[in-house]
C-alpha positions as CSV (number, residue, x, y, z in Angstrom):
1,M,-4.9,47.2,26.6
2,A,-4.7,44.0,24.4
3,G,-7.5,41.6,25.3
4,Q,-9.7,44.2,26.9
5,K,-13.3,43.8,25.9
6,D,-15.0,46.7,24.1
7,G,-17.2,48.8,26.2
8,A,-16.2,47.1,29.5
9,R,-16.7,49.3,32.5
10,G,-15.7,48.9,36.1
11,I,-14.5,50.3,39.3
12,K,-11.1,51.9,39.7
13,H,-9.6,53.5,42.8
14,I,-8.6,56.7,41.1
15,D,-6.5,59.5,42.5
16,L,-9.1,62.2,43.1
17,A,-6.5,64.6,44.5
18,Y,-4.7,64.8,41.2
19,V,-7.7,65.1,38.8
20,G,-7.4,68.2,36.7
21,L,-9.5,69.8,33.9
22,A,-10.3,67.5,31.1
23,S,-11.4,67.8,27.5
24,S,-14.9,66.9,26.5
25,E,-13.6,63.7,25.0
26,N,-12.6,62.1,28.3
27,A,-14.6,64.2,30.8
28,R,-17.5,61.8,30.8
29,D,-15.3,58.8,31.7
30,I,-13.4,60.8,34.4
31,N,-16.7,62.0,36.0
32,R,-18.2,58.5,35.9
33,D,-15.1,57.0,37.7
34,I,-15.3,59.8,40.3
35,V,-19.0,59.1,41.0
36,L,-18.4,55.4,41.2
37,E,-15.5,56.0,43.7
38,I,-17.7,58.2,45.9
39,I,-20.4,55.6,45.9
40,R,-17.9,52.9,46.8
41,S,-16.4,54.9,49.7
42,Q,-19.7,56.5,51.0
43,Q,-22.3,53.8,50.3
44,P,-25.2,53.9,50.8
45,V,-25.4,57.4,49.4
46,A,-28.1,59.6,47.8
47,R,-27.9,61.3,44.4
48,A,-28.0,64.7,46.1
49,D,-25.0,63.8,48.2
50,L,-23.1,62.6,45.1
51,A,-23.7,66.0,43.6
52,R,-22.4,67.8,46.7
53,S,-19.3,65.6,47.0
54,S,-18.4,65.7,43.3
55,G,-19.4,69.2,42.4
56,L,-21.3,67.9,39.4
57,Q,-24.7,69.1,38.3
58,P,-27.7,67.0,39.5
59,S,-28.6,66.3,35.9
60,T,-25.1,65.0,35.2
61,I,-25.2,62.8,38.3
62,S,-28.6,61.4,37.2
63,A,-27.2,60.5,33.8
64,I,-24.1,58.8,35.3
65,V,-26.0,56.9,37.9
66,E,-28.5,55.6,35.4
67,Q,-25.5,54.4,33.3
68,L,-24.0,52.6,36.3
69,I,-27.3,51.0,37.2
70,N,-27.8,49.7,33.6
71,E,-24.2,48.3,33.6
72,K,-25.1,46.6,36.9
73,W,-22.3,48.2,38.9
74,V,-24.7,50.1,41.2
75,S,-28.0,49.2,42.6
76,E,-30.8,51.2,44.3
77,G,-31.7,50.4,47.9
78,A,-33.8,51.8,50.7
79,I,-35.5,55.2,50.5
80,S,-34.2,57.8,52.9
81,R,-36.7,60.4,54.2
82,R,-35.2,63.7,55.3
83,P,-36.7,66.6,57.3
84,R,-36.7,68.7,54.2
85,G,-37.1,67.9,50.5
86,R,-38.2,64.8,48.7
87,P,-37.3,61.2,49.8
88,S,-34.0,59.9,48.3
89,T,-33.2,56.5,47.0
90,M,-29.9,55.3,48.4
91,L,-27.2,53.9,46.1
92,S,-24.7,51.2,46.7
93,L,-22.4,48.9,44.8
94,N,-24.3,46.0,43.3
95,E,-23.8,43.0,45.6
96,A,-25.1,40.7,42.9
97,M,-22.1,41.4,40.7
98,V,-19.2,39.1,41.5
99,I,-15.7,38.2,40.3
100,L,-14.0,34.8,40.2
101,V,-10.4,34.9,41.3
102,A,-7.5,32.5,41.8
103,D,-4.1,32.8,43.6
104,V,-1.9,30.4,41.7
105,R,1.2,29.0,43.5
106,P,3.5,26.2,42.3
107,N,1.7,23.4,44.2
108,Q,-1.8,24.7,44.6
109,A,-4.3,27.5,43.7
110,I,-6.8,29.1,46.0
111,V,-10.0,29.8,44.1
112,A,-12.6,32.2,45.4
113,L,-15.7,34.2,44.5
114,V,-15.6,37.9,45.6
115,D,-18.3,40.6,45.4
116,L,-17.7,44.2,44.6
117,N,-17.3,45.0,48.3
118,G,-14.5,42.5,48.7
119,R,-16.6,39.9,50.6
120,F,-15.7,36.3,49.9
121,L,-18.7,34.2,49.0
122,A,-16.8,31.0,48.4
123,R,-13.2,29.8,48.7
124,E,-11.5,26.5,47.9
125,A,-7.9,25.1,47.6
126,V,-7.1,23.2,44.4
127,P,-4.0,21.0,44.2
128,L,-1.9,21.7,41.0
129,V,0.4,19.5,39.0
130,S,3.4,20.3,36.8
131,D,1.4,20.1,33.6
132,P,-0.3,23.5,33.0
133,E,-3.2,22.2,31.0
134,R,-4.2,19.7,33.7
135,S,-3.8,22.4,36.4
136,I,-5.9,24.9,34.6
137,N,-8.6,22.3,34.0
138,K,-8.7,21.8,37.8
139,V,-9.0,25.5,38.4
140,V,-11.7,25.8,35.8
141,Q,-13.7,22.9,37.2
142,C,-13.7,24.6,40.6
143,M,-14.8,27.9,39.2
144,Q,-17.6,26.3,37.2
145,S,-18.8,24.7,40.4
146,M,-18.8,28.1,42.1
147,Q,-20.7,29.5,39.2
148,S,-23.3,26.8,39.4
149,G,-23.7,27.4,43.1
150,H,-24.3,31.2,42.6
151,S,-26.3,31.2,39.4
152,D,-28.3,34.2,40.7
153,R,-25.2,36.4,40.5
154,S,-23.8,38.5,37.6
155,F,-20.2,37.4,36.8
156,E,-18.0,40.3,35.5
157,G,-14.8,38.3,34.9
158,I,-11.9,36.3,36.2
159,G,-8.7,37.6,37.9
160,I,-5.6,35.5,38.3
161,S,-2.7,36.3,40.6
162,M,0.4,34.7,39.2
163,P,3.8,33.9,40.9
164,G,5.7,35.5,38.0
165,R,5.8,38.3,35.6
166,V,3.1,38.8,33.0
167,N,3.5,40.7,29.7
168,P,1.0,43.6,29.8
169,D,0.2,43.3,26.1
170,S,0.1,39.5,25.4
171,Q,-1.1,38.6,29.0
172,R,1.2,35.7,28.9
173,L,3.8,34.6,31.6
174,I,7.2,35.8,30.6
175,L,9.1,34.8,33.9
176,A,7.9,32.3,36.5
177,P,10.9,30.2,37.5
178,N,9.1,28.6,40.4
179,L,6.0,27.6,38.3
180,K,7.7,26.3,35.2
181,W,4.6,26.4,33.0
182,G,6.5,27.7,30.0
183,D,4.6,29.6,27.3
184,Y,1.2,28.0,28.1
185,D,-1.7,30.4,27.2
186,I,-3.4,30.5,30.6
187,K,-5.7,33.4,29.6
188,G,-6.8,31.8,26.3
189,A,-7.4,28.4,27.8
190,M,-9.5,29.7,30.6
191,E,-11.5,32.1,28.5
192,Q,-12.4,29.3,26.1
193,K,-13.7,27.2,28.9
194,M,-15.3,29.8,31.1
195,K,-16.7,32.2,28.5
196,L,-15.6,35.1,30.7
197,Q,-12.8,37.7,30.3
198,V,-9.6,36.6,32.2
199,E,-7.1,39.1,33.6
200,L,-3.6,37.9,34.7
201,A,-1.4,39.9,37.0
202,N,1.8,39.4,38.9
203,A,1.0,38.6,42.6
204,A,3.0,41.6,44.0
205,N,1.3,44.1,41.6
206,A,-2.1,42.6,42.5
207,C,-1.4,42.9,46.2
208,L,-0.3,46.4,45.8
209,L,-3.4,47.3,43.9
210,A,-5.5,45.7,46.7
211,E,-3.8,48.0,49.2
212,L,-4.5,51.0,47.1
213,W,-8.1,49.9,46.5
214,S,-8.6,49.6,50.3
215,G,-7.3,53.1,50.9
216,R,-4.6,51.9,53.2
217,L,-2.0,53.7,51.1
218,D,-3.9,57.0,51.0
219,G,-1.4,59.9,51.0
220,I,1.5,57.7,49.8
221,R,2.9,58.3,46.4
222,N,6.0,56.1,46.4
223,A,5.9,52.6,47.9
224,V,7.1,49.0,47.3
225,L,5.2,45.9,48.2
226,V,7.3,42.7,48.6
227,T,5.7,39.3,48.4
228,V,7.4,36.5,50.3
229,S,6.4,33.0,49.4
230,E,8.1,30.3,47.3
231,G,10.0,33.2,45.8
232,I,10.2,36.9,46.3
233,G,8.5,39.5,44.1
234,A,7.9,43.3,44.3
235,G,5.3,45.7,43.1
236,I,6.3,49.3,42.7
237,L,4.2,52.4,43.2
238,A,6.1,55.5,41.8
239,N,4.5,58.9,41.8
240,G,1.1,57.4,42.4
241,Q,1.3,54.8,39.6
242,I,2.0,51.0,39.7
243,I,4.9,50.5,37.4
244,T,5.1,47.3,35.3
245,S,7.4,48.5,32.5
246,Q,6.9,47.8,28.8
247,S,7.8,44.1,29.2
248,G,6.1,43.6,32.6
249,L,9.4,42.7,34.4
250,A,9.7,45.8,36.6
251,G,10.1,44.9,40.3
252,E,11.9,41.6,39.9
253,F,14.3,42.2,42.8
254,G,14.0,38.6,43.9
255,H,16.2,37.5,41.0
256,S,18.9,40.1,41.8
257,P,22.1,38.2,42.8
258,I,23.5,39.2,46.2
259,D,26.0,36.4,46.6
260,P,27.6,34.7,43.5
261,T,28.7,31.8,45.7
262,G,25.1,31.1,46.9
263,P,22.7,28.3,45.9
264,V,21.4,28.1,42.3
265,C,18.1,30.0,41.9
266,G,15.2,28.8,39.8
267,C,16.1,31.5,37.2
268,G,19.5,29.7,36.7
269,Q,21.7,32.3,38.4
270,H,23.6,31.8,41.7
271,G,22.8,33.6,45.0
272,C,19.7,35.5,44.1
273,W,17.9,37.4,46.9
274,E,15.0,34.9,47.0
275,V,17.3,31.8,47.6
276,F,18.2,33.4,50.9
277,A,15.0,35.2,52.0
278,S,12.0,33.2,50.6
279,S,9.8,30.7,52.4
280,T,11.7,28.0,50.5
281,A,14.9,29.3,52.0
282,A,13.5,29.1,55.5
283,L,12.6,25.4,54.9
284,R,16.1,24.8,53.6
285,Y,17.6,26.4,56.7
286,Y,15.5,24.2,58.9
287,A,16.4,21.0,57.0
288,E,20.1,21.9,57.4
289,L,19.7,22.3,61.1
290,L,17.8,19.0,61.4
291,P,18.9,16.8,58.5
292,Q,17.1,13.8,60.0
293,G,14.0,15.7,60.8
294,N,10.6,15.4,59.2
295,S,9.7,17.5,56.1
296,V,7.4,20.4,57.1
297,T,5.5,23.1,55.3
298,I,6.2,26.8,55.8
299,H,2.9,27.1,57.8
300,E,4.0,24.3,60.0
301,L,7.4,25.8,60.5
302,L,5.9,29.2,61.5
303,R,3.6,27.4,63.9
304,M,6.5,25.5,65.4
305,A,8.4,28.8,65.8
306,E,5.5,30.4,67.6
307,E,5.5,27.4,70.0
308,G,9.1,28.0,70.8
309,D,10.9,25.3,68.6
310,P,14.6,26.4,68.6
311,A,15.4,25.1,65.1
312,A,12.2,26.7,63.6
313,I,13.0,30.0,65.3
314,A,16.6,29.9,64.0
315,A,15.5,29.0,60.5
316,I,13.0,31.8,60.2
317,S,15.3,34.3,62.0
318,R,17.9,33.6,59.3
319,Q,15.3,34.2,56.6
320,A,14.2,37.4,58.2
321,Y,17.8,38.6,58.4
322,H,18.4,38.1,54.7
323,L,15.0,39.6,53.9
324,G,16.0,42.8,55.8
325,R,19.5,42.9,54.2
326,G,18.1,42.5,50.7
327,L,15.7,45.4,51.1
328,R,18.8,47.6,50.4
329,L,18.2,46.6,46.7
330,I,14.9,48.5,47.0
331,T,15.9,51.4,49.1
332,A,19.0,52.1,47.0
333,A,17.2,51.9,43.7
334,L,13.8,53.5,44.6
335,S,14.0,55.2,48.0
336,P,10.3,54.6,48.7
337,E,8.3,56.2,51.5
338,V,6.8,52.8,52.5
339,I,7.8,49.1,52.2
340,L,5.0,46.6,52.7
341,I,5.6,42.8,53.2
342,A,3.0,40.3,52.1
343,G,3.1,36.6,52.6
344,D,3.8,33.7,54.9
345,L,6.2,35.4,57.2
346,T,3.7,38.1,58.2
347,T,1.8,35.7,60.4
348,S,4.7,35.9,62.9
349,W,5.5,39.5,62.3
350,S,5.7,40.4,66.0
351,R,8.5,37.9,66.5
352,F,10.4,38.3,63.2
353,G,9.5,41.8,62.0
354,P,12.0,43.5,64.3
355,I,14.8,41.5,62.7
356,I,13.8,42.8,59.3
357,Q,13.4,46.3,60.6
358,S,16.9,46.3,62.2
359,E,18.6,45.1,59.1
360,L,16.7,47.6,56.9
361,E,17.9,50.4,59.1
362,K,21.5,49.2,59.1
363,T,21.7,49.1,55.3
364,M,20.4,52.6,54.5
365,L,22.8,54.6,52.3
366,A,21.6,57.8,53.9
367,G,18.7,59.2,55.8
368,S,16.0,57.4,57.7
369,A,14.6,54.1,56.6
370,P,11.2,53.8,54.9
371,T,8.2,52.9,57.0
372,L,8.1,49.1,57.1
373,G,4.8,47.3,57.5
374,I,2.7,44.3,56.4
375,T,-0.5,43.9,54.4
376,K,-3.6,43.5,56.5
377,D,-5.3,40.7,54.6
378,G,-2.6,38.0,54.9
379,E,-3.1,35.3,52.4
380,L,-6.3,37.0,51.1
381,S,-4.2,39.9,49.7
382,R,-3.5,38.1,46.4
383,L,-7.2,37.1,46.0
384,R,-8.4,40.7,46.7
385,G,-5.7,41.9,44.3
386,A,-6.8,39.6,41.6
387,A,-10.4,41.0,42.0
388,A,-9.0,44.6,42.0
389,V,-7.2,43.9,38.7
390,V,-10.4,42.9,37.0
391,L,-12.2,46.0,38.3
392,Q,-9.5,48.4,37.4
393,R,-8.8,47.0,33.9
394,H,-12.5,46.9,33.1
395,S,-12.8,50.6,33.8
396,G,-11.2,51.3,30.3
397,Y,-9.2,54.2,31.6
398,H,-5.5,53.3,32.0
399,S,-2.3,53.0,30.1
400,S,-1.0,49.7,28.8
401,T,2.5,50.3,30.2
402,H,1.5,51.2,33.8
403,L,-1.5,50.9,35.9
404,T,-3.0,54.2,37.1
405,A,-3.4,53.9,40.9
406,A,-4.6,55.9,43.9
407,G,-2.3,57.6,46.3
408,N,-4.0,60.3,48.2
409,G,-7.0,60.4,50.5
410,S,-7.9,64.0,49.9
411,R,-10.7,64.9,47.5
412,R,-11.0,67.3,44.7
413,R,-14.2,68.2,42.8
414,A,-14.8,66.6,39.4
415,T,-13.7,68.0,36.2
416,S,-15.6,71.1,35.0
417,A,-16.0,69.7,31.5
418,R,-19.3,68.0,31.4
C-alpha cells in the first residue's frame, strides 16, 4: 500500500481457518503471522506449545520467534518448569510497544495511547476548530505530551479514525461532509511533526477491524457495522474481507437518499439516511419538540431519556425508528449475517434497541432478519480500531483494495512450505 514503510512488521488477526498451501516466496510471512496470532491469543505461551498449535517444526518456530523478539513485537517472560523436559521461557506480546491513536470528530478528537494488548495507558479529549491545520497541531501537541510521559515505550506508529472516507492509496480524505477539512493532508502534516508513520481509516472500517481483532466476529463471514454519531457510516465484511473499494467509498449508506423532500444533508443532497437517523437528527427532533428549550449534547439527551424525560425519549425513539427503517438499504444490498451498531445510541440500547430490531424485521424483503447487536467497547471502539489499523497495515500482508480480515474461530495448521 502507498505510504507503507519498507520492512514494517506487525500483528494481523488472520483467518487461520482459510490458510492453504503457500509457495516458498510467501510461506515465511504466512507462518510468521500465524505464530504471532497464536502468541496473541494464548499468551503467555512456550515455544513448544507454539510448535504443537501451528504444526511447524521447532527450528522454524525458533527462527520466527527470534525475528519477532528482534522486531520488538514479542518479549520473553517467566520460565515455566514442567514435570518433564527442560524449562520453557514463556512468550507474550511486548507490553513496551505502543501505538498513538485518535478518534477525530467534527468538534473534538479523543487521543489515546494503546499497548499491543489493547490497554489504554493515556486518554485525553482535544477540542477541534474548523481550520484543519490548527486542529492537527492540537492533536499533535497532545500526542507529543503522551510521548514524553511514556519515553520508556517503543512507539510503532499512529492510527487515526476519521468521520469520512479515506482513499486507500493516497491516504487522503475524499468524503467527510461533517468535518469539512477539504483536501488537507492530515497524514503528511502529522508525519512531519511526529516522525512516526500515520495510518488513516474510516471510523466504521476501523470499528469493524477492532471487532474482528477481538474475536467477537469469529465464525462470521458477512457482516456490516454501522457507526451512529454526527453522521452514519458503515463498514462491510464480505466473505471474510473488509471491503473499501478502489476509491475507499464502499459502505457510504448514510448518504443514500431515502426521502427527497427531507432536510438537506451535509453532502448537498436532500433526505439522506443520516439526516433522519444520526445523533444530529435526534438533537434536531428534540429541538423541534421544545423550541424554547436549552441546547443539549447527544450524551445529555441520552441521559435525560434514561431519566424518563418525555421529549428526550420521543426524540431518540424517532431516531431509532429511522435507523431501523434505513437498515433495509443494507439488508437489500448485502444480506449480511450480522449487523452491529456502534456509537452514541448504544449506551441506551436496552430502551431503544427493540425499536430498531422491530423496524429491521418489518423491512426484510424475504427470510429472517440478520442478527442485530452492538459493539462492546462503546466509544472506545474507534480508538481500538485505529490501533488495529496500524497493526494490520504494518504486517505487510494485505491488498491495497481490501483489508484482509478474520472471520472464523477454528484453527488450521500452518502452511507446509517452510
